[in-house]
Residue frames as a rotation matrix with the C-alpha (Angstrom) as fourth column:
MET 1
-0.979 -0.201 -0.028 18.33
0.145 -0.597 -0.789 -26.58
0.142 -0.777 0.614 -25.40
ALA 2
-0.296 0.925 -0.238 14.98
0.943 0.244 -0.225 -26.28
-0.150 -0.291 -0.945 -23.60
ARG 3
-0.270 0.319 0.909 12.74
0.407 -0.817 0.408 -23.39
0.873 0.480 0.091 -24.50
GLU 4
-0.981 -0.112 -0.160 12.30
0.194 -0.437 -0.878 -20.79
0.029 -0.892 0.451 -21.75
ARG 5
-0.125 0.983 -0.134 8.75
0.992 0.126 -0.002 -20.50
0.015 -0.134 -0.991 -20.40
LYS 6
-0.562 0.023 0.827 7.22
0.239 -0.952 0.189 -17.07
0.792 0.304 0.530 -21.02
PHE 7
-0.225 0.540 -0.811 5.63
0.951 -0.062 -0.304 -14.95
-0.215 -0.839 -0.500 -18.33
SER 8
0.286 0.413 0.865 3.68
0.571 -0.798 0.192 -11.71
0.769 0.439 -0.464 -18.47
THR 9
-0.645 -0.444 0.623 4.34
-0.144 -0.730 -0.669 -8.60
0.751 -0.521 0.406 -16.42
ASP 10
0.233 0.828 0.509 1.11
-0.811 -0.123 0.572 -9.35
0.536 -0.546 0.643 -14.59
ASP 11
0.764 -0.036 -0.644 2.32
0.207 0.959 0.192 -12.89
0.611 -0.280 0.740 -13.76
LEU 12
-0.238 -0.969 -0.066 5.64
0.517 -0.069 -0.853 -11.47
0.822 -0.237 0.517 -12.61
PHE 13
-0.604 0.001 0.797 4.10
-0.462 -0.815 -0.349 -8.82
0.649 -0.579 0.493 -10.37
GLN 14
0.565 0.819 0.101 1.46
-0.606 0.329 0.724 -11.16
0.559 -0.471 0.682 -8.90
ALA 15
0.582 -0.435 -0.687 4.19
0.523 0.847 -0.094 -13.63
0.623 -0.304 0.721 -7.94
THR 16
-0.519 -0.791 0.324 6.40
0.288 -0.519 -0.805 -10.83
0.805 -0.325 0.497 -6.59
ARG 17
-0.117 0.588 0.800 3.52
-0.728 -0.599 0.334 -9.53
0.676 -0.543 0.498 -4.50
ALA 18
0.820 0.495 -0.285 2.73
-0.228 0.741 0.631 -12.96
0.524 -0.453 0.721 -3.05
LEU 19
0.284 -0.798 -0.531 6.37
0.705 0.550 -0.449 -13.68
0.650 -0.247 0.719 -2.21
LEU 20
-0.584 -0.467 0.664 6.97
-0.048 -0.797 -0.602 -10.27
0.810 -0.384 0.443 -0.62
LEU 21
0.192 0.743 0.641 3.90
-0.810 -0.249 0.532 -10.70
0.554 -0.621 0.554 1.56
ARG 22
0.892 0.129 -0.432 4.95
0.046 0.928 0.371 -14.24
0.449 -0.351 0.822 2.50
HIS 23
0.384 -0.856 -0.345 8.69
0.881 0.451 -0.139 -13.69
0.275 -0.251 0.928 3.00
ASP 24
0.778 -0.066 -0.624 9.03
0.215 -0.906 0.364 -9.91
-0.590 -0.418 -0.691 3.48
TYR 25
0.815 -0.471 -0.338 11.85
-0.572 -0.557 -0.602 -7.97
0.096 0.684 -0.723 1.85
GLU 26
-0.035 -0.933 0.358 14.72
-0.942 0.151 0.300 -9.83
-0.334 -0.327 -0.884 3.48
GLY 27
-0.176 0.000 0.984 13.38
-0.128 0.991 -0.023 -13.27
-0.976 -0.130 -0.174 2.58
PHE 28
0.841 0.526 -0.128 12.55
-0.150 -0.001 -0.989 -12.45
-0.520 0.851 0.078 -1.03
THR 29
-0.306 -0.948 0.084 14.97
-0.135 0.131 0.982 -13.89
-0.942 0.289 -0.168 -3.60
ILE 30
-0.163 0.137 -0.977 15.15
-0.978 -0.155 0.141 -14.12
-0.132 0.978 0.159 -7.37
SER 31
-0.936 -0.228 -0.268 15.40
-0.263 0.959 0.104 -17.91
0.233 0.168 -0.958 -6.92
LEU 32
-0.635 0.769 0.074 12.06
0.279 0.318 -0.906 -18.04
-0.720 -0.555 -0.417 -5.09
LEU 33
0.053 0.659 -0.751 10.47
-0.577 -0.593 -0.561 -15.94
-0.815 0.463 0.348 -7.80
ALA 34
-0.487 -0.306 -0.818 11.93
-0.863 0.312 0.397 -18.08
0.134 0.899 -0.416 -10.58
ASP 35
-0.989 0.145 0.033 10.57
0.131 0.958 -0.255 -21.21
-0.069 -0.247 -0.966 -8.88
GLN 36
-0.331 0.921 -0.207 7.15
0.077 -0.192 -0.978 -19.59
-0.940 -0.340 -0.007 -8.48
LEU 37
0.242 0.396 -0.886 7.05
-0.771 -0.476 -0.423 -18.65
-0.589 0.786 0.190 -12.18
GLU 38
0.572 -0.129 0.810 8.63
0.270 0.962 -0.037 -21.96
-0.774 0.240 0.585 -13.24
VAL 39
0.902 -0.417 0.110 11.44
-0.037 -0.329 -0.944 -20.20
0.430 0.847 -0.312 -15.11
SER 40
0.176 -0.915 -0.363 15.18
0.911 0.291 -0.292 -20.04
0.373 -0.279 0.885 -14.69
ARG 41
0.336 -0.167 -0.927 16.80
0.577 -0.741 0.343 -17.27
-0.745 -0.650 -0.153 -12.69
GLY 42
-0.718 -0.687 0.114 18.54
0.467 -0.353 0.811 -16.29
-0.517 0.635 0.574 -15.92
ALA 43
-0.260 0.717 0.647 15.15
0.861 -0.132 0.491 -15.56
0.438 0.685 -0.583 -17.49
LEU 44
0.743 0.530 -0.408 14.52
0.667 -0.641 0.381 -12.97
-0.060 -0.555 -0.830 -14.78
TYR 45
0.086 -0.812 -0.577 18.03
0.425 -0.494 0.759 -11.55
-0.901 -0.310 0.302 -14.92
LYS 46
-0.434 -0.141 0.890 17.40
0.898 -0.151 0.414 -10.74
0.076 0.978 0.192 -18.60
TYR 47
0.279 0.707 0.650 15.04
0.558 -0.670 0.490 -8.02
0.782 0.226 -0.581 -17.36
PHE 48
0.920 0.079 0.385 16.36
-0.263 -0.604 0.752 -7.10
0.292 -0.793 -0.535 -13.90
VAL 49
0.034 -0.999 -0.024 19.95
-0.449 0.007 -0.894 -6.76
0.893 0.041 -0.448 -12.72
ASN 50
-0.922 -0.322 -0.217 19.06
0.061 0.431 -0.900 -7.62
0.383 -0.843 -0.377 -9.11
ARG 51
-0.318 0.851 -0.417 16.15
0.922 0.381 0.073 -8.06
0.221 -0.362 -0.906 -6.72
GLU 52
-0.420 0.122 -0.899 16.21
0.445 -0.836 -0.322 -4.38
-0.791 -0.535 0.297 -5.74
GLU 53
-0.918 0.073 -0.390 15.57
-0.364 -0.546 0.754 -3.39
-0.158 0.834 0.528 -9.33
LEU 54
-0.672 0.689 -0.272 12.72
0.331 0.608 0.722 -5.89
0.663 0.395 -0.636 -9.60
ILE 55
-0.235 0.603 -0.762 11.11
0.967 0.067 -0.244 -4.98
-0.096 -0.795 -0.599 -6.28
SER 56
-0.603 -0.006 -0.797 11.42
0.153 -0.982 -0.108 -1.25
-0.783 -0.187 0.594 -6.89
GLU 57
-0.923 0.306 -0.235 9.82
-0.298 -0.177 0.938 -1.67
0.246 0.935 0.254 -10.33
PHE 58
-0.448 0.777 -0.443 7.03
0.677 0.618 0.400 -3.70
0.585 -0.121 -0.802 -8.73
MET 59
-0.374 0.278 -0.885 6.53
0.789 -0.406 -0.461 -1.07
-0.488 -0.870 -0.067 -6.03
VAL 60
-0.876 0.072 -0.477 6.10
-0.272 -0.890 0.365 1.68
-0.398 0.450 0.799 -8.64
TYR 61
-0.719 0.634 -0.285 3.48
-0.029 0.382 0.924 -0.48
0.695 0.672 -0.256 -10.36
GLU 62
-0.355 0.573 -0.739 1.73
0.882 0.468 -0.060 -1.24
0.311 -0.673 -0.671 -7.06
MET 63
-0.576 0.098 -0.812 1.64
0.441 -0.799 -0.409 2.41
-0.689 -0.593 0.417 -5.95
ASN 64
-0.916 0.270 -0.297 0.26
-0.400 -0.560 0.725 3.49
0.029 0.783 0.621 -9.32
GLN 65
-0.527 0.746 -0.408 -2.50
0.342 0.625 0.701 0.88
0.778 0.230 -0.585 -8.98
PHE 66
-0.332 0.366 -0.869 -3.31
0.933 -0.008 -0.360 2.09
-0.138 -0.931 -0.339 -5.47
LEU 67
-0.785 -0.020 -0.619 -3.42
0.067 -0.996 -0.052 5.72
-0.616 -0.083 0.784 -6.56
VAL 68
-0.823 0.565 -0.062 -5.90
-0.088 -0.019 0.996 4.90
0.562 0.825 0.065 -9.31
GLU 69
-0.117 0.792 -0.600 -8.24
0.786 0.443 0.431 3.72
0.607 -0.421 -0.674 -6.54
LEU 70
-0.371 -0.090 -0.924 -7.40
0.828 -0.482 -0.285 6.52
-0.420 -0.871 0.253 -4.10
LYS 71
-1.000 -0.024 0.015 -8.18
0.028 -0.859 0.511 9.20
0.001 0.511 0.859 -6.71
LYS 72
-0.396 0.918 -0.037 -11.79
0.434 0.222 0.873 8.04
0.809 0.329 -0.486 -6.58
ILE 73
-0.429 0.208 -0.879 -12.07
0.865 -0.186 -0.466 9.75
-0.260 -0.960 -0.101 -3.19
GLU 74
-0.941 -0.003 -0.339 -12.76
-0.059 -0.983 0.174 12.96
-0.333 0.183 0.925 -5.10
ILE 75
-0.653 0.755 -0.057 -15.99
0.134 0.190 0.973 11.50
0.745 0.628 -0.225 -6.49
HIS 76
-0.041 0.626 -0.779 -17.45
0.926 0.316 0.205 11.40
0.374 -0.713 -0.593 -2.99
LYS 77
-0.127 0.105 0.986 -18.93
-0.017 -0.994 0.103 14.68
0.992 -0.004 0.128 -1.79
GLY 78
0.650 0.350 0.674 -18.53
-0.594 -0.319 0.739 15.61
0.474 -0.880 0.000 1.84
PHE 79
-0.296 -0.871 0.393 -16.14
-0.917 0.144 -0.372 14.45
0.268 -0.470 -0.841 4.52
GLU 80
0.041 0.375 0.926 -18.33
-0.679 0.691 -0.249 11.62
-0.733 -0.618 0.283 5.84
ALA 81
0.945 0.325 -0.035 -18.64
-0.232 0.592 -0.772 10.03
-0.231 0.738 0.635 2.38
GLN 82
0.403 -0.877 -0.262 -14.90
-0.575 -0.019 -0.818 10.39
0.712 0.480 -0.512 1.80
PHE 83
-0.247 -0.452 0.857 -14.19
-0.959 0.242 -0.149 8.92
-0.140 -0.859 -0.493 5.23
ASP 84
0.496 0.517 0.697 -16.30
-0.409 0.848 -0.338 5.83
-0.766 -0.118 0.632 4.47
PHE 85
0.937 -0.184 -0.298 -14.64
-0.242 0.276 -0.930 5.46
0.253 0.944 0.214 1.06
LEU 86
0.119 -0.986 0.117 -11.14
-0.801 -0.165 -0.575 5.77
0.586 -0.026 -0.810 2.52
ILE 87
-0.191 -0.151 0.970 -11.66
-0.845 0.528 -0.085 3.28
-0.499 -0.836 -0.228 5.33
ASP 88
0.745 0.519 0.420 -13.30
-0.223 0.786 -0.576 0.81
-0.629 0.336 0.701 2.94
LEU 89
0.763 -0.544 -0.350 -10.42
-0.408 0.014 -0.913 1.26
0.501 0.839 -0.211 0.50
PHE 90
-0.178 -0.889 0.421 -7.80
-0.934 0.018 -0.357 0.67
0.310 -0.457 -0.834 3.19
PHE 91
-0.064 0.206 0.976 -9.60
-0.633 0.748 -0.200 -2.37
-0.771 -0.631 0.082 4.56
GLY 92
0.907 0.419 0.044 -10.07
-0.210 0.540 -0.815 -3.65
-0.365 0.730 0.578 1.04
LYS 93
0.671 -0.737 -0.077 -6.33
0.058 0.155 -0.986 -3.36
0.739 0.658 0.147 0.37
PRO 94
0.928 -0.320 0.194 -4.51
-0.265 -0.195 0.944 -3.94
-0.264 -0.927 -0.265 3.69
ASP 95
0.506 -0.780 0.368 -1.64
0.748 0.610 0.263 -5.64
-0.430 0.142 0.892 1.87
THR 96
0.493 -0.306 0.815 -0.91
0.545 -0.621 -0.563 -2.45
0.678 0.722 -0.139 -0.05
LEU 97
0.811 -0.187 0.554 -0.10
-0.486 -0.744 0.459 -0.62
0.327 -0.641 -0.694 3.19
ARG 98
0.717 -0.573 0.397 2.19
0.037 0.600 0.799 -3.47
-0.696 -0.559 0.451 4.21
LEU 99
0.459 -0.539 0.706 3.88
0.888 0.304 -0.345 -3.39
-0.029 0.786 0.618 0.79
ILE 100
0.746 -0.189 0.638 4.49
-0.009 -0.962 -0.273 0.36
0.666 0.198 -0.720 1.15
LYS 101
0.765 -0.475 0.435 6.44
-0.549 -0.127 0.826 -0.39
-0.337 -0.871 -0.358 4.34
ILE 102
0.541 -0.567 0.621 8.36
0.517 0.807 0.285 -3.16
-0.663 0.167 0.730 2.58
GLY 103
0.660 -0.224 0.717 9.20
0.652 -0.302 -0.695 -0.79
0.372 0.927 -0.054 -0.27
ARG 104
0.872 -0.327 0.363 10.89
-0.428 -0.870 0.245 1.59
0.235 -0.369 -0.899 2.14
GLN 105
0.640 -0.639 0.428 13.51
-0.082 0.496 0.864 -1.11
-0.764 -0.588 0.265 2.84
ILE 106
0.753 -0.357 0.553 14.91
0.657 0.355 -0.666 -1.07
0.041 0.864 0.501 -0.70
PRO 107
0.070 -0.794 -0.604 18.43
0.455 -0.513 0.728 0.38
-0.888 -0.325 0.325 -0.65
THR 108
0.903 0.343 -0.257 18.95
-0.017 -0.571 -0.821 3.11
-0.429 0.746 -0.510 -3.25
HIS 109
0.225 -0.924 -0.310 22.69
-0.713 -0.373 0.594 2.66
-0.664 0.087 -0.742 -3.73
THR 110
0.190 -0.175 0.966 22.45
0.256 0.959 0.124 -0.44
-0.948 0.224 0.227 -5.96
ASN 111
-0.609 -0.420 0.673 22.10
0.756 -0.053 0.652 1.16
-0.238 0.906 0.350 -9.41
GLN 112
-0.973 0.166 -0.158 20.62
-0.202 -0.947 0.249 4.06
-0.108 0.274 0.956 -11.36
LYS 113
-0.483 0.839 -0.250 17.41
-0.017 0.277 0.961 2.19
0.875 0.469 -0.119 -12.24
VAL 114
-0.100 0.412 -0.906 16.69
0.929 0.365 0.063 1.56
0.357 -0.835 -0.419 -8.55
GLN 115
-0.756 -0.224 -0.615 17.45
0.477 -0.832 -0.283 5.19
-0.448 -0.507 0.736 -7.73
ASN 116
-0.888 0.458 -0.032 15.06
-0.331 -0.591 0.736 6.34
0.318 0.664 0.676 -10.45
ASN 117
-0.210 0.835 -0.509 12.36
0.357 0.550 0.755 3.97
0.910 -0.023 -0.413 -9.21
LYS 118
-0.303 0.044 -0.952 12.83
0.952 -0.037 -0.305 5.19
-0.049 -0.998 -0.031 -5.64
LYS 119
-0.954 -0.025 -0.299 12.49
0.017 -0.999 0.028 8.81
-0.299 0.022 0.954 -6.82
GLN 120
-0.608 0.782 -0.139 9.31
-0.263 -0.034 0.964 7.85
0.749 0.623 0.226 -8.65
LEU 121
-0.133 0.524 -0.841 8.04
0.772 0.587 0.244 6.11
0.622 -0.617 -0.483 -5.50
ASP 122
-0.700 -0.172 -0.693 8.76
0.619 -0.631 -0.468 9.25
-0.357 -0.757 0.548 -3.47
GLN 123
-0.918 0.382 -0.109 6.67
-0.383 -0.779 0.496 11.26
0.105 0.497 0.861 -5.95
LEU 124
-0.322 0.829 -0.458 3.86
0.067 0.503 0.862 8.72
0.945 0.247 -0.217 -5.77
HIS 125
-0.321 0.160 -0.933 3.90
0.934 0.219 -0.284 8.90
0.159 -0.963 -0.220 -1.96
ILE 126
-0.919 -0.015 -0.393 3.64
0.103 -0.974 -0.203 12.70
-0.380 -0.227 0.897 -2.20
SER 127
-0.673 0.723 -0.154 0.63
-0.403 -0.184 0.896 12.26
0.620 0.665 0.416 -4.52
MET 128
-0.201 0.589 -0.783 -0.95
0.606 0.703 0.373 9.85
0.770 -0.399 -0.498 -2.05
TYR 129
-0.495 -0.039 -0.868 -0.43
0.833 -0.304 -0.462 12.24
-0.246 -0.952 0.184 0.85
SER 130
-0.980 0.188 -0.067 -1.83
-0.199 -0.939 0.282 15.13
-0.010 0.290 0.957 -1.16
TYR 131
-0.298 0.916 -0.268 -5.13
-0.067 0.260 0.963 13.24
0.952 0.305 -0.016 -1.58
LEU 132
-0.025 0.255 -0.966 -5.09
0.876 0.471 0.102 12.40
0.481 -0.844 -0.236 2.12
GLU 133
-0.832 -0.304 -0.464 -4.23
0.491 -0.793 -0.361 15.97
-0.258 -0.528 0.809 3.09
ASN 134
-0.775 0.621 0.121 -7.17
-0.364 -0.594 0.717 17.22
0.517 0.512 0.686 1.00
PHE 135
-0.032 0.744 -0.668 -9.35
0.393 0.623 0.676 14.72
0.919 -0.241 -0.313 2.86
ILE 136
-0.309 -0.168 -0.936 -8.17
0.951 -0.074 -0.301 16.04
-0.019 -0.983 0.183 6.24
GLN 137
-0.992 -0.090 -0.089 -8.61
0.086 -0.995 0.044 19.66
-0.092 0.036 0.995 5.12
LEU 138
-0.433 0.901 -0.012 -12.19
-0.167 -0.067 0.984 18.90
0.886 0.428 0.180 4.08
GLY 139
0.084 0.434 -0.897 -12.85
0.776 0.536 0.332 17.39
0.624 -0.725 -0.292 7.52
LEU 140
-0.632 -0.370 -0.681 -11.44
0.721 -0.602 -0.342 20.49
-0.284 -0.707 0.647 9.20
LYS 141
-0.953 0.272 0.134 -13.40
-0.158 -0.822 0.547 22.82
0.259 0.500 0.826 6.91
GLU 142
-0.134 0.963 -0.233 -16.66
-0.056 0.228 0.972 20.98
0.989 0.143 0.024 7.64
GLY 143
-0.101 0.045 0.994 -15.92
-0.928 -0.365 -0.078 21.06
0.360 -0.930 0.078 11.39
LYS 144
0.811 0.426 -0.402 -15.78
-0.322 0.898 0.301 17.26
0.489 -0.114 0.865 11.60
LEU 145
0.312 -0.798 -0.516 -12.15
0.692 0.563 -0.452 17.01
0.651 -0.216 0.728 12.79
ASN 146
0.807 -0.106 -0.581 -10.48
0.477 -0.466 0.746 18.47
-0.350 -0.879 -0.325 15.83
PRO 147
0.806 -0.490 0.331 -8.16
0.003 -0.557 -0.830 21.27
0.592 0.670 -0.448 14.65
ASN 148
0.573 -0.594 0.564 -5.94
-0.812 -0.323 0.485 20.79
-0.106 -0.737 -0.668 17.74
ILE 149
0.508 -0.382 0.772 -4.77
0.106 0.917 0.384 17.36
-0.855 -0.113 0.506 16.55
PRO 150
-0.344 -0.710 -0.615 -1.90
-0.597 -0.340 0.727 17.42
-0.725 0.617 -0.307 14.02
ASN 151
0.491 0.548 -0.678 -2.94
-0.866 0.221 -0.448 16.27
-0.095 0.807 0.583 10.54
SER 152
-0.265 -0.690 -0.674 -0.07
-0.702 0.617 -0.356 13.78
0.662 0.378 -0.647 10.42
LEU 153
-0.875 -0.004 0.484 -1.30
-0.406 0.551 -0.729 12.14
-0.265 -0.834 -0.484 13.64
MET 154
0.131 0.988 0.080 -4.84
-0.667 0.148 -0.730 11.81
-0.734 0.042 0.678 12.29
LEU 155
0.446 -0.006 -0.895 -3.56
-0.834 0.360 -0.418 10.19
0.324 0.933 0.156 9.08
SER 156
-0.640 -0.743 -0.197 -1.21
-0.582 0.636 -0.507 7.89
0.502 -0.210 -0.839 11.01
TYR 157
-0.601 0.493 0.629 -4.05
-0.528 0.347 -0.775 6.87
-0.600 -0.798 0.052 13.30
ILE 158
0.506 0.794 -0.337 -6.24
-0.766 0.234 -0.598 5.99
-0.396 0.561 0.727 10.31
PHE 159
0.116 -0.557 -0.823 -3.39
-0.759 0.484 -0.435 4.02
0.640 0.675 -0.367 8.67
GLN 160
-0.819 -0.543 0.187 -2.61
-0.519 0.561 -0.645 2.13
0.245 -0.625 -0.741 11.85
SER 161
-0.158 0.837 0.525 -6.24
-0.774 0.225 -0.592 1.26
-0.613 -0.500 0.612 12.52
VAL 162
0.580 0.355 -0.734 -6.20
-0.784 0.489 -0.383 -0.88
0.223 0.797 0.561 9.39
THR 163
-0.141 -0.772 -0.620 -3.26
-0.433 0.611 -0.663 -2.89
0.890 0.175 -0.420 10.67
ILE 164
-0.276 0.107 0.955 -4.76
-0.948 0.133 -0.289 -3.75
-0.158 -0.985 0.065 14.07
PRO 165
-0.875 -0.074 -0.478 -4.87
-0.220 0.941 0.256 -7.55
0.431 0.329 -0.840 14.24
ASN 166
0.123 0.976 0.178 -8.29
-0.892 0.030 0.451 -9.12
0.435 -0.214 0.874 14.72
HIS 167
-0.792 -0.610 0.040 -7.09
-0.552 0.686 -0.475 -11.75
0.262 -0.398 -0.879 17.24
PHE 168
-0.647 0.597 0.475 -10.57
-0.215 0.455 -0.864 -12.65
-0.732 -0.661 -0.166 18.44
GLU 169
-0.929 0.187 0.320 -11.90
0.370 0.408 0.835 -13.09
0.025 0.894 -0.448 14.89
THR 170
-0.280 0.823 -0.494 -14.66
-0.013 -0.518 -0.856 -10.55
-0.960 -0.233 0.156 15.21
PRO 171
0.310 0.429 0.848 -16.80
0.829 0.315 -0.462 -10.80
-0.465 0.847 -0.259 12.06
TYR 172
-0.556 -0.703 0.443 -15.24
0.831 -0.453 0.323 -8.63
-0.026 0.548 0.836 9.35
SER 173
-0.078 0.587 0.806 -18.22
0.471 -0.691 0.548 -6.28
0.879 0.423 -0.223 8.89
VAL 174
0.874 0.356 -0.332 -18.47
0.437 -0.273 0.857 -5.72
0.214 -0.894 -0.394 12.66
TRP 175
0.113 -0.933 -0.341 -14.71
0.882 -0.064 0.467 -5.17
-0.458 -0.353 0.816 12.87
VAL 176
-0.610 -0.357 0.708 -14.68
0.717 -0.628 0.302 -2.53
0.337 0.692 0.639 10.12
SER 177
0.258 0.774 0.578 -17.80
0.318 -0.633 0.706 -0.72
0.913 0.002 -0.409 11.34
SER 178
0.792 -0.018 -0.610 -16.40
0.608 -0.060 0.792 -0.71
-0.051 -0.998 -0.037 14.91
ILE 179
-0.305 -0.945 -0.116 -13.13
0.888 -0.326 0.324 0.82
-0.344 -0.004 0.939 13.75
LYS 180
-0.404 0.256 0.878 -15.08
0.509 -0.735 0.448 3.44
0.760 0.628 0.167 11.80
GLU 181
0.677 0.735 -0.035 -17.10
0.389 -0.318 0.865 4.17
0.625 -0.599 -0.501 14.95
MET 182
0.474 -0.574 -0.668 -13.97
0.785 -0.068 0.615 4.52
-0.399 -0.816 0.419 17.08
LEU 183
-0.595 -0.703 0.389 -12.34
0.804 -0.526 0.279 6.80
0.008 0.479 0.878 14.53
ARG 184
-0.162 0.629 0.760 -15.48
0.383 -0.670 0.636 8.94
0.910 0.394 -0.132 14.33
ASN 185
0.563 0.652 0.508 -16.46
-0.238 -0.461 0.855 9.11
0.792 -0.602 -0.104 18.00
GLY 186
-0.450 -0.739 0.501 -13.73
-0.774 0.042 -0.632 7.58
0.446 -0.672 -0.591 20.15
MET 187
-0.500 0.233 -0.835 -14.47
0.259 0.959 0.112 4.87
0.827 -0.160 -0.539 22.66
PHE 188
-0.941 0.194 -0.277 -15.98
0.228 -0.240 -0.943 7.00
-0.250 -0.951 0.182 25.43
ILE 189
-0.071 0.981 0.183 -19.73
0.974 0.029 0.223 7.42
0.214 0.194 -0.957 25.76
LYS 190
-0.730 -0.105 0.675 -20.66
0.119 -0.993 -0.027 11.07
0.673 0.061 0.738 25.43
SER 191
-0.392 0.613 -0.686 -22.53
0.918 0.217 -0.331 12.28
-0.054 -0.760 -0.648 28.48
């Protein structure tokens, strides 16, 4: 009998990430992952009952990694510095925002492990929003943000700005600085 090839958790999660980004949730299969890792499907089923268990476990890992970076927002003093950090973080990790959306597609009814992972993901999302809410509150306190605009709309606007496709292939640095400028000042010239 042939010896099963070994893989690390890092190998597993890197391959999972790549396949989710390439095929989305619906197109992701254990077979694709096994092929990517050059192992049998049975080798993966030793650790995960189904793809939902695997993907939910990966999503917990991914969110934890993202939060490690997001926590660094507290190092930056003042709203402007935090704004620059946040936009740079989001543009540096646009796939993470896409993966968060993919993670919301995981059904919770499959088994207890998936339910537990989904609960953990919910807690991690709350942690993420607490950092972002503190960011918004700082902007309001410093008089940098319009208090008439709902906080959730401001955060959604920031999130969505990262996902705007660059169809005309504007140079990356110009693209990011232009989005920062639009978020800061809008697109109208002040008269």
